[in-house]
VEXVOLO-346690 format. One record per atom (N, C-alpha, C): residue in one letter; x, y, z. Coordinates in nm, 4 decimals. Example, Ala and Ser with C-alpha at 12.3 -4.5 7.8 and 13.67 -1.06 7.14 Angstrom:
BEGIN
+----+----------+----------+----------+
! aa !        u !        v !        w !
+----+----------+----------+----------+
!  A !   1.3190 !  -0.5690 !   0.7800 !
!  A !   1.2300 !  -0.4500 !   0.7800 !
!  A !   1.3200 !  -0.3300 !   0.7800 !
!  S !   1.2850 !  -0.2250 !   0.7080 !
!  S !   1.3670 !  -0.1060 !   0.7140 !
!  S !   1.2900 !   0.0030 !   0.7870 !
+----+----------+----------+----------+
//
This chain:
BEGIN
+----+----------+----------+----------+
! aa !        u !        v !        w !
+----+----------+----------+----------+
!  M !   9.4800 !   5.0901 !  -6.6959 !
!  M !   9.3393 !   5.1639 !  -6.6972 !
!  M !   9.3689 !   5.3092 !  -6.6135 !
!  P !   9.3746 !   5.4050 !  -6.7026 !
!  P !   9.3803 !   5.5587 !  -6.6634 !
!  P !   9.3345 !   5.5769 !  -6.5182 !
!  V !   9.3865 !   5.6374 !  -6.4174 !
!  V !   9.2687 !   5.6603 !  -6.3008 !
!  V !   9.2740 !   5.8153 !  -6.3551 !
!  K !   9.1403 !   5.8324 !  -6.2704 !
!  K !   9.0344 !   5.9487 !  -6.2991 !
!  K !   9.0616 !   6.0510 !  -6.1911 !
!  F !   9.0336 !   6.1824 !  -6.2022 !
!  F !   9.0501 !   6.2745 !  -6.1055 !
!  F !   8.9530 !   6.2526 !  -5.9817 !
!  T !   8.8412 !   6.2045 !  -6.0448 !
!  T !   8.7114 !   6.1742 !  -5.9283 !
!  T !   8.7468 !   6.0998 !  -5.8489 !
!  H !   8.8247 !   5.9677 !  -5.8608 !
!  H !   8.8830 !   5.8750 !  -5.8199 !
!  H !   8.9592 !   5.9442 !  -5.6821 !
!  Y !   9.0543 !   6.0322 !  -5.7043 !
!  Y !   9.1050 !   6.1163 !  -5.6268 !
!  Y !   9.0257 !   6.1832 !  -5.4899 !
!  I !   8.9323 !   6.2808 !  -5.5605 !
!  I !   8.8403 !   6.3306 !  -5.5189 !
!  I !   8.7610 !   6.2145 !  -5.3823 !
!  L !   8.7277 !   6.1397 !  -5.4301 !
!  L !   8.6733 !   6.0286 !  -5.3296 !
!  L !   8.7802 !   5.9781 !  -5.2388 !
!  A !   8.8816 !   5.9449 !  -5.2783 !
!  A !   8.9838 !   5.9031 !  -5.2091 !
!  A !   9.0096 !   5.9862 !  -5.1051 !
!  Y !   8.9968 !   6.1417 !  -5.1181 !
!  Y !   9.0279 !   6.2610 !  -5.0426 !
!  Y !   8.8885 !   6.2736 !  -4.9387 !
!  L !   8.7499 !   6.2009 !  -4.9936 !
!  L !   8.6631 !   6.2436 !  -4.9043 !
!  L !   8.6678 !   6.1464 !  -4.8005 !
!  L !   8.7171 !   6.0097 !  -4.8285 !
!  L !   8.7261 !   5.8775 !  -4.7421 !
!  L !   8.8158 !   5.9355 !  -4.6423 !
!  W !   8.9202 !   6.0004 !  -4.6874 !
!  W !   9.0247 !   6.0285 !  -4.5962 !
!  W !   8.9725 !   6.1179 !  -4.5007 !
!  L !   8.9099 !   6.1989 !  -4.5123 !
!  L !   8.8261 !   6.3361 !  -4.4543 !
!  L !   8.7325 !   6.2355 !  -4.2898 !
!  L !   8.6602 !   6.1472 !  -4.3775 !
!  L !   8.5911 !   6.0413 !  -4.3294 !
!  L !   8.6428 !   5.9748 !  -4.1777 !
!  S !   8.7854 !   5.8898 !  -4.2406 !
!  S !   8.8422 !   5.8283 !  -4.1793 !
!  S !   8.9049 !   5.9310 !  -4.0517 !
!  C !   8.9682 !   6.0502 !  -4.0914 !
!  C !   8.9918 !   6.1384 !  -3.9830 !
!  C !   8.9352 !   6.1639 !  -3.8837 !
!  A !   8.8225 !   6.2337 !  -3.9210 !
!  A !   8.6839 !   6.2268 !  -3.8291 !
!  A !   8.6536 !   6.1462 !  -3.7145 !
!  V !   8.6553 !   5.9632 !  -3.7705 !
!  V !   8.6244 !   5.8849 !  -3.7043 !
!  V !   8.7928 !   5.8471 !  -3.6050 !
!  A !   8.8954 !   5.8982 !  -3.6690 !
!  A !   9.0041 !   5.8770 !  -3.5906 !
!  A !   8.9877 !   5.9895 !  -3.4743 !
!  V !   8.9725 !   6.1019 !  -3.5075 !
!  V !   8.9363 !   6.2046 !  -3.3701 !
!  V !   8.8323 !   6.1656 !  -3.2896 !
!  L !   8.7438 !   6.0846 !  -3.2878 !
!  L !   8.6266 !   6.0471 !  -3.2545 !
!  L !   8.7092 !   5.9121 !  -3.1573 !
!  V !   8.7864 !   5.8560 !  -3.2165 !
!  V !   8.8578 !   5.7656 !  -3.1518 !
!  V !   8.9659 !   5.7984 !  -2.9901 !
!  A !   9.0298 !   5.9091 !  -3.0464 !
!  A !   9.1177 !   6.0073 !  -2.9798 !
!  A !   9.0220 !   6.0261 !  -2.8729 !
!  V !   8.9081 !   6.0858 !  -2.8630 !
!  V !   8.8174 !   6.1622 !  -2.7899 !
!  V !   8.7979 !   6.0379 !  -2.7043 !
!  T !   8.7328 !   5.9223 !  -2.7676 !
!  T !   8.6722 !   5.8568 !  -2.6623 !
!  T !   8.7846 !   5.7645 !  -2.5750 !
!  L !   8.9083 !   5.7552 !  -2.6117 !
!  L !   9.0231 !   5.7006 !  -2.5591 !
!  L !   9.0338 !   5.7789 !  -2.4247 !
!  R !   9.0664 !   5.9006 !  -2.4463 !
!  R !   9.0858 !   6.0018 !  -2.3245 !
!  R !   8.9483 !   5.9742 !  -2.2228 !
!  G !   8.8233 !   6.0149 !  -2.2898 !
!  G !   8.6963 !   5.9431 !  -2.2148 !
!  G !   8.7060 !   5.8213 !  -2.1283 !
!  T !   8.7618 !   5.7114 !  -2.1922 !
!  T !   8.7920 !   5.5944 !  -2.1231 !
!  T !   8.8859 !   5.5985 !  -2.0125 !
!  Y !   8.9656 !   5.6784 !  -2.0438 !
!  Y !   9.0815 !   5.7045 !  -1.9229 !
!  Y !   9.0627 !   5.7707 !  -1.8112 !
!  H !   8.9197 !   5.8800 !  -1.8552 !
!  H !   8.8452 !   5.9394 !  -1.7295 !
!  H !   8.7965 !   5.8598 !  -1.6570 !
!  V !   8.6941 !   5.7589 !  -1.7299 !
!  V !   8.6056 !   5.6719 !  -1.6647 !
!  V !   8.6860 !   5.5891 !  -1.5844 !
!  L !   8.7684 !   5.5443 !  -1.6004 !
!  L !   8.8882 !   5.4541 !  -1.5421 !
!  L !   8.9230 !   5.5117 !  -1.4346 !
!  L !   8.9689 !   5.6492 !  -1.4310 !
!  L !   8.9989 !   5.7417 !  -1.3357 !
!  L !   8.9043 !   5.7892 !  -1.2364 !
!  A !   8.7736 !   5.7960 !  -1.2642 !
!  A !   8.6814 !   5.8330 !  -1.1746 !
!  A !   8.6499 !   5.7106 !  -1.0639 !
!  F !   8.6789 !   5.5639 !  -1.1054 !
!  F !   8.6752 !   5.4956 !  -1.0098 !
!  F !   8.7816 !   5.4604 !  -0.9516 !
!  D !   8.9035 !   5.5314 !  -0.9555 !
!  D !   9.0537 !   5.5055 !  -0.8799 !
!  D !   9.0826 !   5.6267 !  -0.8167 !
!  F !   9.0690 !   5.6825 !  -0.6882 !
!  F !   9.1137 !   5.7947 !  -0.6429 !
!  F !   9.2316 !   5.7886 !  -0.5762 !
!  S !   9.3121 !   5.6611 !  -0.5787 !
!  S !   9.4613 !   5.6500 !  -0.5539 !
!  S !   9.5429 !   5.7473 !  -0.6076 !
!  Q !   9.5267 !   5.7867 !  -0.7387 !
!  Q !   9.6345 !   5.8641 !  -0.8040 !
!  Q !   9.5851 !   6.0054 !  -0.8436 !
!  R !   9.5498 !   6.0766 !  -0.7598 !
!  R !   9.4876 !   6.1683 !  -0.8143 !
!  R !   9.5586 !   6.2999 !  -0.8644 !
!  Y !   9.6839 !   6.2912 !  -0.8126 !
!  Y !   9.7799 !   6.3913 !  -0.8286 !
!  Y !   9.8675 !   6.3682 !  -0.9755 !
!  T !   9.9061 !   6.2481 !  -0.9746 !
!  T !   9.9452 !   6.1881 !  -1.0941 !
!  T !   9.8749 !   6.1816 !  -1.2242 !
!  A !   9.7517 !   6.1790 !  -1.1997 !
!  A !   9.6305 !   6.1324 !  -1.3220 !
!  A !   9.6181 !   6.2855 !  -1.3867 !
!  R !   9.6366 !   6.4070 !  -1.3387 !
!  R !   9.6196 !   6.5464 !  -1.4044 !
!  R !   9.7560 !   6.5676 !  -1.5024 !
!  A !   9.8555 !   6.5142 !  -1.4371 !
!  A !   9.9735 !   6.5504 !  -1.5433 !
!  A !   9.9815 !   6.4027 !  -1.6548 !
!  I !   9.9491 !   6.2885 !  -1.6122 !
!  I !   9.9241 !   6.2046 !  -1.7058 !
!  I !   9.8204 !   6.2207 !  -1.8037 !
!  D !   9.6931 !   6.2994 !  -1.7697 !
!  D !   9.5989 !   6.3415 !  -1.8845 !
!  D !   9.6555 !   6.4357 !  -1.9752 !
!  D !   9.7251 !   6.5436 !  -1.9077 !
!  D !   9.7741 !   6.6724 !  -1.9978 !
!  D !   9.8652 !   6.5807 !  -2.0905 !
!  F !   9.9514 !   6.5048 !  -2.0539 !
!  F !  10.0907 !   6.4462 !  -2.1070 !
!  F !   9.9868 !   6.3873 !  -2.2469 !
!  A !   9.8974 !   6.3017 !  -2.2087 !
!  A !   9.8155 !   6.2065 !  -2.3134 !
!  A !   9.7351 !   6.2828 !  -2.4010 !
!  I !   9.6988 !   6.4296 !  -2.3709 !
!  I !   9.6301 !   6.4976 !  -2.5137 !
!  I !   9.7591 !   6.5212 !  -2.6142 !
!  L !   9.8628 !   6.5493 !  -2.5483 !
!  L !   9.9974 !   6.5868 !  -2.6473 !
!  L !  10.0279 !   6.4580 !  -2.7159 !
!  I !  10.0204 !   6.3444 !  -2.6519 !
!  I !  10.0300 !   6.1921 !  -2.7318 !
!  I !   9.9523 !   6.1827 !  -2.8394 !
!  L !   9.8317 !   6.2141 !  -2.7988 !
!  L !   9.7175 !   6.1544 !  -2.8788 !
!  L !   9.7058 !   6.2740 !  -2.9897 !
!  G !   9.7407 !   6.3802 !  -2.9786 !
!  G !   9.7453 !   6.4946 !  -3.1020 !
!  G !   9.8852 !   6.4469 !  -3.1977 !
!  I !   9.9988 !   6.4170 !  -3.1187 !
!  I !  10.0768 !   6.3461 !  -3.2131 !
!  I !  10.0518 !   6.2331 !  -3.2948 !
!  G !   9.9844 !   6.1560 !  -3.2512 !
!  G !   9.9123 !   6.0205 !  -3.3114 !
!  G !   9.8036 !   6.0145 !  -3.3967 !
!  L !   9.7501 !   6.1495 !  -3.3423 !
!  L !   9.6146 !   6.1932 !  -3.4859 !
!  L !   9.7213 !   6.2585 !  -3.6221 !
!  L !   9.8352 !   6.3217 !  -3.5578 !
!  L !   9.8836 !   6.3746 !  -3.7142 !
!  L !   9.9410 !   6.2788 !  -3.7601 !
!  F !  10.0229 !   6.2000 !  -3.7356 !
!  F !  10.0663 !   6.0579 !  -3.7554 !
!  F !   9.9554 !   5.9716 !  -3.8692 !
!  V !   9.8315 !   5.9603 !  -3.8067 !
!  V !   9.7483 !   5.8937 !  -3.8851 !
!  V !   9.7148 !   5.9667 !  -4.0038 !
!  I !   9.6611 !   6.1111 !  -3.9731 !
!  I !   9.6356 !   6.1885 !  -4.1228 !
!  I !   9.7309 !   6.1683 !  -4.2169 !
!  V !   9.8877 !   6.1683 !  -4.1740 !
!  V !   9.9565 !   6.1729 !  -4.2862 !
!  V !   9.9481 !   6.0477 !  -4.3580 !
!  L !   9.9569 !   5.9293 !  -4.2735 !
!  L !   9.9690 !   5.8072 !  -4.3231 !
!  L !   9.8107 !   5.7567 !  -4.4120 !
!  V !   9.7661 !   5.7895 !  -4.3462 !
!  V !   9.6120 !   5.7372 !  -4.4047 !
!  V !   9.5753 !   5.8128 !  -4.5591 !
!  E !   9.6460 !   5.9563 !  -4.5690 !
!  E !   9.6074 !   6.0006 !  -4.6789 !
!  E !   9.7244 !   5.9461 !  -4.8131 !
!  H !   9.8401 !   5.8822 !  -4.7478 !
!  H !   9.9071 !   5.8202 !  -4.8521 !
!  H !   9.8759 !   5.6699 !  -4.8804 !
!  Y !   9.8211 !   5.6252 !  -4.7689 !
!  Y !   9.7442 !   5.4855 !  -4.8066 !
!  Y !   9.6470 !   5.4836 !  -4.8704 !
!  Y !   9.5485 !   5.5855 !  -4.9046 !
!  Y !   9.4588 !   5.6129 !  -4.9578 !
!  Y !   9.4936 !   5.6468 !  -5.0829 !
!  R !   9.5595 !   5.7430 !  -5.1144 !
!  R !   9.5984 !   5.7827 !  -5.2378 !
!  R !   9.6813 !   5.6948 !  -5.3256 !
!  T !   9.7794 !   5.5828 !  -5.2841 !
!  T !   9.8544 !   5.5110 !  -5.3193 !
!  T !   9.7254 !   5.3858 !  -5.3514 !
!  G !   9.6217 !   5.3837 !  -5.2984 !
!  G !   9.4775 !   5.2785 !  -5.3331 !
!  G !   9.4341 !   5.3103 !  -5.4413 !
!  V !   9.4309 !   5.4297 !  -5.4728 !
!  V !   9.3785 !   5.4886 !  -5.5593 !
!  V !   9.4342 !   5.4396 !  -5.7167 !
!  Q !   9.5741 !   5.4606 !  -5.6901 !
!  Q !   9.6422 !   5.3833 !  -5.7946 !
!  Q !   9.6461 !   5.2459 !  -5.8281 !
!  T !   9.6527 !   5.1566 !  -5.7243 !
!  T !   9.6640 !   5.0347 !  -5.7307 !
!  T !   9.5245 !   4.9865 !  -5.7381 !
!  G !   9.4197 !   5.0757 !  -5.7729 !
!  G !   9.2822 !   5.0129 !  -5.7842 !
!  G !   9.1958 !   4.9624 !  -5.6337 !
!  Q !   9.2706 !   4.9594 !  -5.5279 !
!  Q !   9.2145 !   4.9276 !  -5.4044 !
!  Q !   9.1511 !   4.9956 !  -5.2977 !
!  L !   9.1123 !   5.1217 !  -5.3365 !
!  L !   9.0539 !   5.2098 !  -5.2677 !
!  L !   8.9735 !   5.1704 !  -5.1577 !
!  F !   8.8663 !   5.1103 !  -5.1998 !
!  F !   8.7705 !   5.0836 !  -5.1293 !
!  F !   8.8152 !   4.9417 !  -5.0191 !
!  I !   8.8849 !   4.8716 !  -5.0658 !
!  I !   8.9428 !   4.7662 !  -4.9898 !
!  I !   9.0183 !   4.8406 !  -4.8809 !
!  R !   9.1146 !   4.9198 !  -4.8730 !
!  R !   9.1878 !   5.0014 !  -4.8069 !
!  R !   9.0917 !   5.0541 !  -4.7054 !
!  F !   9.0070 !   5.1678 !  -4.7508 !
!  F !   8.9099 !   5.2307 !  -4.6672 !
!  F !   8.8294 !   5.1141 !  -4.5752 !
!  C !   8.8067 !   4.9996 !  -4.6061 !
!  C !   8.7026 !   4.8832 !  -4.5344 !
!  C !   8.7740 !   4.8593 !  -4.4183 !
!  L !   8.9398 !   4.8152 !  -4.4482 !
!  L !   9.0190 !   4.7591 !  -4.3706 !
!  L !   9.0563 !   4.8967 !  -4.2526 !
!  F !   9.0998 !   4.9952 !  -4.2906 !
!  F !   9.1235 !   5.0632 !  -4.2010 !
!  F !   9.0130 !   5.1278 !  -4.0822 !
!  T !   8.8878 !   5.1613 !  -4.1831 !
!  T !   8.7814 !   5.1638 !  -4.1097 !
!  T !   8.7267 !   5.0861 !  -4.0060 !
!  L !   8.7408 !   4.9422 !  -4.0416 !
!  L !   8.7513 !   4.8322 !  -3.9763 !
!  L !   8.7992 !   4.8269 !  -3.8443 !
!  S !   8.9254 !   4.8439 !  -3.8641 !
!  S !   9.0144 !   4.8884 !  -3.7107 !
!  S !   8.9646 !   4.9961 !  -3.6426 !
!  E !   8.9534 !   5.1111 !  -3.6972 !
!  E !   8.8780 !   5.2267 !  -3.6243 !
!  E !   8.7598 !   5.1995 !  -3.5368 !
!  L !   8.6599 !   5.1580 !  -3.6119 !
!  L !   8.5183 !   5.1056 !  -3.5431 !
!  L !   8.5725 !   5.0131 !  -3.4318 !
!  G !   8.6624 !   4.8980 !  -3.4939 !
!  G !   8.6737 !   4.8169 !  -3.3950 !
!  G !   8.7554 !   4.8682 !  -3.2485 !
!  L !   8.8238 !   4.9364 !  -3.2664 !
!  L !   8.8895 !   4.9813 !  -3.1114 !
!  L !   8.7622 !   5.0974 !  -3.0762 !
!  L !   8.6846 !   5.1685 !  -3.1430 !
!  L !   8.6015 !   5.2518 !  -3.0592 !
!  L !   8.5047 !   5.1495 !  -3.0014 !
!  A !   8.4341 !   5.0451 !  -3.0743 !
!  A !   8.3209 !   4.9629 !  -2.9629 !
!  A !   8.4372 !   4.8818 !  -2.8785 !
!  L !   8.5528 !   4.8482 !  -2.8685 !
!  L !   8.6275 !   4.7992 !  -2.7517 !
!  L !   8.6377 !   4.8958 !  -2.6256 !
!  L !   8.6733 !   5.0431 !  -2.6867 !
!  L !   8.6780 !   5.1513 !  -2.5567 !
!  L !   8.5324 !   5.1586 !  -2.4894 !
!  H !   8.4252 !   5.1669 !  -2.5956 !
!  H !   8.2973 !   5.1923 !  -2.5068 !
!  H !   8.2417 !   5.0800 !  -2.4374 !
!  L !   8.2748 !   4.9469 !  -2.4912 !
!  L !   8.2348 !   4.8153 !  -2.4055 !
!  L !   8.3395 !   4.8441 !  -2.2673 !
!  I !   8.4526 !   4.9086 !  -2.2881 !
!  I !   8.5319 !   4.8770 !  -2.1557 !
!  I !   8.4636 !   4.9988 !  -2.0653 !
!  Q !   8.4192 !   5.1124 !  -2.1058 !
!  Q !   8.3652 !   5.2087 !  -2.0195 !
!  Q !   8.1926 !   5.1426 !  -1.9810 !
!  V !   8.1474 !   5.0658 !  -2.0559 !
!  V !   8.0425 !   4.9980 !  -1.9838 !
!  V !   8.0510 !   4.9004 !  -1.9072 !
!  G !   8.2007 !   4.8239 !  -1.9236 !
!  G !   8.2040 !   4.7459 !  -1.8274 !
!  G !   8.2632 !   4.7907 !  -1.6575 !
!  V !   8.3582 !   4.8895 !  -1.6875 !
!  V !   8.4053 !   4.9410 !  -1.5762 !
!  V !   8.2713 !   5.0336 !  -1.4916 !
!  A !   8.1617 !   5.0983 !  -1.5284 !
!  A !   8.0653 !   5.1884 !  -1.4993 !
!  A !   7.9859 !   5.0712 !  -1.4430 !
!  G !   7.9688 !   4.9286 !  -1.5034 !
!  G !   7.8402 !   4.8391 !  -1.4846 !
!  G !   7.9240 !   4.7861 !  -1.3390 !
!  T !   8.0520 !   4.7738 !  -1.3167 !
!  T !   8.1280 !   4.6969 !  -1.1883 !
!  T !   8.0793 !   4.7683 !  -1.0788 !
!  Y !   8.0759 !   4.9527 !  -1.0850 !
!  Y !   8.0425 !   5.0291 !  -0.9730 !
!  Y !   7.8856 !   5.0504 !  -0.9854 !
!  Q !   7.7977 !   4.9754 !  -1.0640 !
!  Q !   7.6840 !   4.9962 !  -1.0616 !
!  Q !   7.6336 !   5.1441 !  -1.1022 !
!  Q !   7.6912 !   5.1586 !  -1.2268 !
!  Q !   7.6557 !   5.3006 !  -1.2977 !
!  Q !   7.6447 !   5.2820 !  -1.4458 !
!  F !   7.5454 !   5.1498 !  -1.4563 !
!  F !   7.5562 !   5.1482 !  -1.6137 !
!  F !   7.4920 !   5.2303 !  -1.6815 !
!  N !   7.5405 !   5.2346 !  -1.8069 !
!  N !   7.5002 !   5.3358 !  -1.9209 !
!  N !   7.4434 !   5.2968 !  -2.0189 !
!  A !   7.3154 !   5.2924 !  -2.0748 !
!  A !   7.2740 !   5.2085 !  -2.1498 !
!  A !   7.2988 !   5.2645 !  -2.2877 !
!  T !   7.3188 !   5.3922 !  -2.3046 !
!  T !   7.3550 !   5.4716 !  -2.4215 !
!  T !   7.4957 !   5.3983 !  -2.4697 !
!  T !   7.5762 !   5.4207 !  -2.3827 !
!  T !   7.7474 !   5.3836 !  -2.4028 !
!  T !   7.7194 !   5.2111 !  -2.4761 !
!  L !   7.6654 !   5.1425 !  -2.4084 !
!  L !   7.6267 !   5.0091 !  -2.4330 !
!  L !   7.5792 !   4.9641 !  -2.5939 !
!  W !   7.4768 !   5.0554 !  -2.5895 !
!  W !   7.4314 !   5.0678 !  -2.7663 !
!  W !   7.5301 !   5.1338 !  -2.8338 !
!  L !   7.6038 !   5.1900 !  -2.8183 !
!  L !   7.6871 !   5.2449 !  -2.9268 !
!  L !   7.7903 !   5.2045 !  -2.9673 !
!  G !   7.8848 !   5.1229 !  -2.8643 !
!  G !   7.9402 !   4.9979 !  -2.8449 !
!  G !   7.8801 !   4.8509 !  -2.9724 !
!  I !   7.7464 !   4.8398 !  -2.9301 !
!  I !   7.7043 !   4.7112 !  -3.0052 !
!  I !   7.6766 !   4.7732 !  -3.1271 !
!  G !   7.6215 !   4.8526 !  -3.1565 !
!  G !   7.6106 !   4.9554 !  -3.3156 !
!  G !   7.7424 !   4.9782 !  -3.3334 !
!  E !   7.8614 !   5.0089 !  -3.3009 !
!  E !   8.0257 !   4.9686 !  -3.3743 !
!  E !   8.0573 !   4.8307 !  -3.3993 !
!  L !   8.0077 !   4.7549 !  -3.2775 !
!  L !   8.0202 !   4.6342 !  -3.3211 !
!  L !   7.9742 !   4.5888 !  -3.4599 !
!  L !   7.8510 !   4.6185 !  -3.4653 !
!  L !   7.7454 !   4.5503 !  -3.6226 !
!  L !   7.8240 !   4.6167 !  -3.7220 !
!  A !   7.8408 !   4.7483 !  -3.6970 !
!  A !   7.9033 !   4.8206 !  -3.8188 !
!  A !   8.0816 !   4.7106 !  -3.8676 !
!  C !   8.1265 !   4.6985 !  -3.7751 !
!  C !   8.2516 !   4.6120 !  -3.8051 !
!  C !   8.1940 !   4.5078 !  -3.8823 !
!  L !   8.1118 !   4.4461 !  -3.8239 !
!  L !   8.0605 !   4.2913 !  -3.8922 !
!  L !   8.0331 !   4.3414 !  -4.0166 !
!  A !   7.9756 !   4.4573 !  -4.0505 !
!  A !   7.9217 !   4.4811 !  -4.1944 !
!  A !   8.0455 !   4.5168 !  -4.2680 !
!  L !   8.1145 !   4.6011 !  -4.2293 !
!  L !   8.2585 !   4.6644 !  -4.3229 !
!  L !   8.3578 !   4.5012 !  -4.3254 !
!  G !   8.3544 !   4.4066 !  -4.2383 !
!  G !   8.4500 !   4.2922 !  -4.2623 !
!  G !   8.3949 !   4.2311 !  -4.3349 !
!  W !   8.2743 !   4.2146 !  -4.3717 !
!  W !   8.1866 !   4.1377 !  -4.4893 !
!  W !   8.2258 !   4.1894 !  -4.6145 !
!  L !   8.2162 !   4.3084 !  -4.6063 !
!  L !   8.2287 !   4.4236 !  -4.7160 !
!  L !   8.4058 !   4.3560 !  -4.7660 !
!  Y !   8.4934 !   4.4150 !  -4.6797 !
!  Y !   8.6288 !   4.3997 !  -4.6741 !
!  Y !   8.6412 !   4.2447 !  -4.7672 !
!  R !   8.5879 !   4.1336 !  -4.7150 !
!  R !   8.5787 !   4.0355 !  -4.7502 !
!  R !   8.5364 !   4.0041 !  -4.9044 !
!  T !   8.4399 !   4.0679 !  -4.9039 !
!  T !   8.3896 !   4.0457 !  -5.0368 !
!  T !   8.4546 !   4.0986 !  -5.1324 !
!  L !   8.4890 !   4.2286 !  -5.1271 !
!  L !   8.5644 !   4.3036 !  -5.2287 !
!  L !   8.7283 !   4.2293 !  -5.2545 !
!  R !   8.7544 !   4.1780 !  -5.1181 !
!  R !   8.9047 !   4.1298 !  -5.1560 !
!  R !   8.9191 !   4.0089 !  -5.2443 !
!  R !   8.7881 !   3.9043 !  -5.2134 !
!  R !   8.7594 !   3.7913 !  -5.3375 !
!  R !   8.7533 !   3.8538 !  -5.4488 !
!  R !   8.6455 !   3.9307 !  -5.4671 !
!  R !   8.6543 !   3.9772 !  -5.6044 !
!  R !   8.7775 !   4.0546 !  -5.7019 !
!  T !   8.8301 !   4.1138 !  -5.6089 !
!  T !   8.9638 !   4.1541 !  -5.6814 !
!  T !   9.0615 !   4.0475 !  -5.7150 !
!  R !   9.0635 !   3.9314 !  -5.6262 !
!  R !   9.1505 !   3.8180 !  -5.6513 !
!  R !   9.1184 !   3.7538 !  -5.7768 !
!  A !   8.9720 !   3.7203 !  -5.7888 !
!  A !   8.8833 !   3.6702 !  -5.8691 !
!  A !   8.9261 !   3.7215 !  -6.0335 !
!  F !   8.8858 !   3.8702 !  -6.0210 !
!  F !   8.9550 !   3.9190 !  -6.1117 !
!  F !   9.0725 !   3.9571 !  -6.1890 !
!  A !   9.1672 !   3.9697 !  -6.0887 !
!  A !   9.3251 !   3.9253 !  -6.1111 !
!  A !   9.3653 !   3.8068 !  -6.1605 !
!  S !   9.3323 !   3.6931 !  -6.1293 !
!  S !   9.3325 !   3.5865 !  -6.1955 !
!  S !   9.2862 !   3.5298 !  -6.3167 !
!  K !   9.1734 !   3.6369 !  -6.3454 !
!  K !   9.1085 !   3.6000 !  -6.4853 !
!  K !   9.2039 !   3.6766 !  -6.5941 !
!  I !   9.2814 !   3.8136 !  -6.5494 !
!  I !   9.3579 !   3.8690 !  -6.6053 !
!  I !   9.4788 !   3.7981 !  -6.6757 !
!  S !   9.5331 !   3.7370 !  -6.5454 !
!  S !   9.6849 !   3.6804 !  -6.6018 !
!  S !   9.6287 !   3.5146 !  -6.6105 !
+----+----------+----------+----------+
//
């Protein structure tokens, strides 16, 4: 089956969406570090240096993710597994995002600074993970069933 140009356009649109979620994960990771730092004043002088260095590491990590995800999705078009790969990668991104938000809720709740918005964000991300996990599993089964019919 020849690969259509529109499939590549879809791959790059999904790539942009995945990159946006990756930036959101990086910002949330830094925010989680700040929440942890806000309740631990013992290392305030080294915390700024770690924070500045973390921005550099997050930027390099984002560049790494951008390049690898583009290749992952582009080759997914060629093998006919674009949606499976998108579901798997986005599932891992949303899972990490939910974990970070729930860590923020846990730390803030420990110090009686409960934030319902962050809790609802974490729960919503967990529900999105469940939906993407179900979609990934369904697409995977259909791909295997189709491959077994062909051979």
